[in-house]
N, C-alpha and C positions, 0 to 999 in steps of 0.2 A: 617581545613575544606576546602573542594574543593569549589572554587568559579567560577561560570559561569558569564562571563562578556560580555557586548555588547558595541561596539565602532563604531563610524562613520568613514567611509573611503571616505568622500566626497560624491560621487554619489552612493557608495555601502555601505554595512554593514558588520561588522565583529563580530562574536561571538567566544569567546575564553575561554578555560579552561586549565590553566597551571597545569601540573602534573610532577613536577621535579624528582619524584622517579622512573619514567619509562624511557625506552630507546627509545621508539617509539613516533611517532607523526602521527595523522590521520588528513587529510585535505579534505574538500569537498567544491566544488563550486556548489551552488544551484541556480535554476531559477524557476520561475513560468511558466513552459513550458510543462505541461503534455498534455495528450490526450484530455482533455476537451477544450483546446485552439485551437484545429484543426478546420479548416473550413470543410464544408460538403464534399468537394472533396479531403480532405487530410487525409483520414482514415489511421492511422498507421504512419503518417508523423513524429510525435514527436519521436517515437521509431526509425524510419529509420534514422533520423538526429543523434540521439545518436550514432548509429553504425558508421555513416560517419565521426563523429568528431574524431574517432580513426584512420582514413585512410590517414592521411598525411597533412602536412602544407607546407608553403613555405620553412621552414628550416629542416623539418624532414619527412622521409617516415613513413609509418605505422610500419614497423619493427623497425626503429630507436626510435619511440615513446615507444614501449614496452621494447626494450633493455635498454633504458636510465633509466627506473625505475627498471626493473627486475634485471639488473646487479648490483644494489645497494641493492638487497634483498627486494624490495618493491612489493606491490600488487596494480595494477591499475584497476579500474572498474567503472561502471556507472549503473544507473537505470533510467527508466522513469515510472512514475505512472500517475494516472488520473490528478493530479493537480500540479505536480512538476517533475523536472529532477535534478539529482545530479551526479557529476563526482568526484570521490574520490580516495584517495590513503592512504595506511599506510606504513610507511617507517622508517628506522633508523633516528632519529631526526637530525643527522649530515648531512643528504642529503635533508632536507626540501627545501632549496633554489632551488636546481635542480628540485625537483618535482613540485614546484610552476611554474617554468619556463616551464616545459612540459605541465602542465595542462592549463595554460593561452595561451600557443602557440596553443594548440588544440582548445580552446574555442574562441579565437579571430582571429586566422590566418589559419584555415583549408582551404584547397584548393579544396576539393570535386573532386578528380580526376575521370574522366569519366569511365576509366577502372575499378577503384575500386568500383564505384557505380554499375556497371553491375554485378560484382562478389558478392557484398554485398546484392544486390537484391535477388540473388539466395540463399544466406546464410539465409536471413530472411524468405524466403519462405520455406526453410527446417525447420526452427524454428517453423513456423506455422504448418507444417505437423507433426512435432514431438509432439507438444502439442495436435493436433487433434487426435492423436493415444492414448491419455490418457483420459479415460472416466471421471476421477475426475475433470480434467480441463474443458472438454467439458460441463459437467453438470453445472459447475459454470458459464460458458459463457452463456449457455442457460437461466440460472436463471437471470443473469444480464440483458439480452435482454428483458426478461419478466417483470422485476421489473422497468426498465427505458426504455421503448420502443421508446420514442421520444427524448432521451438524448444521448450525447456522452458517458455517464456512462454505457450505454447498449452495447457499442461497444468494441471489443477486442482492447487492447492497441497495439497489434502487427499489427493490420490491417487484411485484407483478402488477399488471393492470388492475386485476381484481383486488389485490391487497391494498393498493393505494386508493382504489374507489371506496373501500370499506373503512378507511381510517377516519376516526372522529377527532374533533377538537379536544375532547376529554382524554382520548388516548395519548395524543401528543403532549398535552400538558402534564399528564401523569409521568410520562417518560422524562420530560424536562425537569420536573420537580425531583424526581428520583435520582437523576444522574448529573445535573448541573447545579453545583453548589460550591462554596469556598473550600470545603473539605476535599473536593476532588479536583481542584483547579491547579494547573501549572501555568505560570506566566513566563513566556520565553521572549527575551528581547536582545537584539544585536544591533549595534550601530552607535551613533554619536550621542551617547547619554551615559553619565556616570551612575554608579549604583545608588548613592545616597539621594541624588536628584530623582531617580526613578522610583525609589521606595516612597518618597514624599508624594509623587504623583499618584501612586497606586493606593496609598492609605485610605483616602475617602471612599474608594470603590469596594473595599473589602469589609466595610462595616455594615454588613447585611445580616438580617435576622434569620435568614433561611437556615433551617436545621440541617444537620449532617445528612447527606443523601443515603437512602436505603437501596443500594444497588442489588438487583437480581444478579447473582453470579453467573458468569458464562459457564456453559457446560463443557468439560474436557472432551476432546475428540476420542471416540472409541473406534478403533480400527479393527476390522475383522481380518484374521489371518487368511491368506490365500497363496497358492503356489504359482499361479499363472497371472500374466498381465490381463487387466480388464480393458474392455473396449466399448465404445459407444459411437453410434453413427446417426447423422441426421441429413436427410436429403433437402437441398435448397436449390432454387433456380439461379445458380451462380455459375461462373466459368471455371474457377479454381476449386481444387479440393484443399480446404484449410485444415491443417493438422495441428493438434496440440497434445503434447505428451507431458504428463505430470508425474513426478516421483515424490513420495512422501519424504520430506527432508528434515532439517534440523530446527528445533525450537529457537526462539529468539535468544535465550540465555545459554545455549549450548556453545562451548568454546570452539567446537568444530565448524561453526558458521563461517569463520574466516577462511578456512580451507575450502569450504563450499563455494564461497565467493570466487576464489581463485580458480576452482574447478569450472565454474560458469564462464569465467573470462577465457580460459583455455579452450573450452568447447564452442562457445558461440556468442560472445559479447562484442566482437569487433571483426574487421575484415581479415585479420591475421588468424582468426580462430580455426579450429579443426573442421567444424561443420561448414563454415563459409568456404573454406578452401576445398573441401571434399565434395559436398553436396552441390554447391553453386559453381565454383571455379573449375573443378576437374570434370564433373559430370553434367553440369548445366541443368539440374533438375528443379531448381528453385530460384526465384529472384530474391525472396526474403527468407532467411532462416536465422533464428536467434535463440538465446537462452537467457534466463533470469532466475532470481531466487526471491522467495518471500518467507518471512519469519513471523510466527505467531507465538502466543504464550506457551502453548503446549505441543506445537507441531510446526511444520514448515513445508515448503514446496520448492522443488527444482523443476523449472518449466522449460520446455523446448517448443517453439512454434515455427511452422513453415507453411508456405503456400505453393502447391505444385499442381501440374496437370493431373487430372484424375487417373490417367494411365500410369503416372509415375508415383502414385502414392505408396505402393508396396516396395518398389526399389528404393525410394527415398527413406522409408522407415528401416529397411535393411541396412542402408549405409549408416544411419544414425545408430542403430543397434551395434554395428561393428565398432564404431568409435567408442561407444560406452563400454563395450567389452575390452577394447584395447587399453583404455585408461584405467580400467579396474584391474587389469592384469599387469600392466607395465607402468611404472612411475614416470611422470613427465621428465624430460631432460632438464638439467639445471638451467640451461639457457632459455628454454621455453617457460619455465616457472619464473625466471628472472623477468622476462618480458611481461608476464601476467602481473607480477607484483608492481613493476614500474607503471604499468597501465592503470592498475587499481589505485595506487597512491597518487599518481598524477591526476586522475579524474577527481579524487577527493580534494586535492589542493585547488584545482580549477573551480570546482563547485563551491568551495568555501570562500572564494573571493566575493561571493554574493552575501549581503546581510540577510536576505531571506533564507538562504540555505544554511547559514550559521544558526539562525533562529530555529529552523526545522531540525537541525542536528540535535540541539539541546532539548527541544520539546520531545522528540522521539525517544531520546535517552531516558528522560524522566518518566514518561508514560510507559514505555516498553520495558525498561530495565530497572527503574526505580532509583537510579542514581546517575549522576553526570559522568560522562567518559570524555576525556580529552582526545581530540583527533590524533595527537602524537602517540598516545597509548595504542590506538588502533593500528596506526602505521607500524609501530614496533612489533605488534603481534603478527601482522601480515608478513613482515620481514622474516619472522622466525619460523614460518611454516615451511616444512621440508617437502621434497618430492614424494617421499614415502607416505607422509600424512595425507597428501592429496590422493594418492593411490588407494590407501586404506579406506578413506571416506568414500571414494568412488565404488570400491568393492562392497561397502556397506549399503550405499544408496541404490546401486543399479542391480537390484534383484527383481526377478519377474513379478513377485508378489507385491512389490512397492510401486509398480508402474501402471499407469492408466493412459490409454490412447483414445483421443476423441477426434472425429472427423466430421466436417460439414462440407458437402459438395453436391454437384449436380447428379441426381439419381443415385446417390450414394447408398449402397446396401450394407446392412450390418455385417454380412458375410465377408465383404471386402475388407472392412476394418478389422474384423476378427482374424482374418488371414494375415493382414499386415502385422498385427500384434504378436503373431507367432514368432516373429523375428527376435523378440525379447527372450524367448525360451533358451537361447544360447548363453544367456547371462547367468551368473551365480554358480 
């Protein structure tokens, strides 16, 4: 049986999963340093910093960083989300020591070259423009802005063209010093390496004099009570009307999040789901329709996305609203819930065949929950969810005042989206 272990590294934490039967190892260095920790004037700073940590240290240039890993067959990458940042690599286990040296060199000793910052500013602005040309991305951003108008959760992680243009080297270095230090570090490793060997490799990299970071706390979300669904529209020269529906959902530590996941599977995560079978297969209104869930420290989101002909926006939303009403009123049949559980657990098992996904599992547990959770524990909790628990959660979530509808489409008028959102008035 695979065992996930947690170890103290003095000021830092290590989570580890030994897999002696594989050739690779995946390592991630995790920090509580996402976009929610940005100050008002640092929109996009957490993501900009992620880019800059690849741009050179006192010992290595940007090219030498990538060559050191890629010449050993490894993949080096990073991501920044709302509440965390991770720098990770998958490589032949024989080269783990070198990869750790590269990663810690980036994280502790980056030099923030001025010329590299000028170039990277332009790269990020092109990244922003790239996503701004994708209506599926734009509608999600407009939805988040409407769901969390007074929170950093409502801002794009990338920042805006203007905010990125105004970012200084001093701004990024201040954020780096305040959020990247041994006291906030979680090291997550999965693959062909034993714990004692790994600790010996890590020890030299944790003897840094950097003081404990002084993190600006993220601000809890303050939601205004409302009785009706909110709606926002944006006209774009595209062919489809892209719809995104957001429901204020469960925080990361809420035990109901497992029922929420099953609710998402039942409604829209695969081809057997209710939305796919109704909106696409029965009525032919959409090619793509799906659901997903996101969890944050103090709130969450249940998302529904679809792309439809502009003339079908209102009937598609009505069908969606009817399915939300149905599952909030009537518990799913035992067989339907059984299929959802089997799908969820099966997807977990398939995903955890990857050393990278095992590393991600452990890192997200430690950063998000503060403790390690064994996958088997989660599977057991999922197995225990009852049909009535799913229905009760649906009744809690699918209230008009918790729902926001966003639309991006050709000549799309606010009145059209407002009228479509009226379909949610039958809920609750």
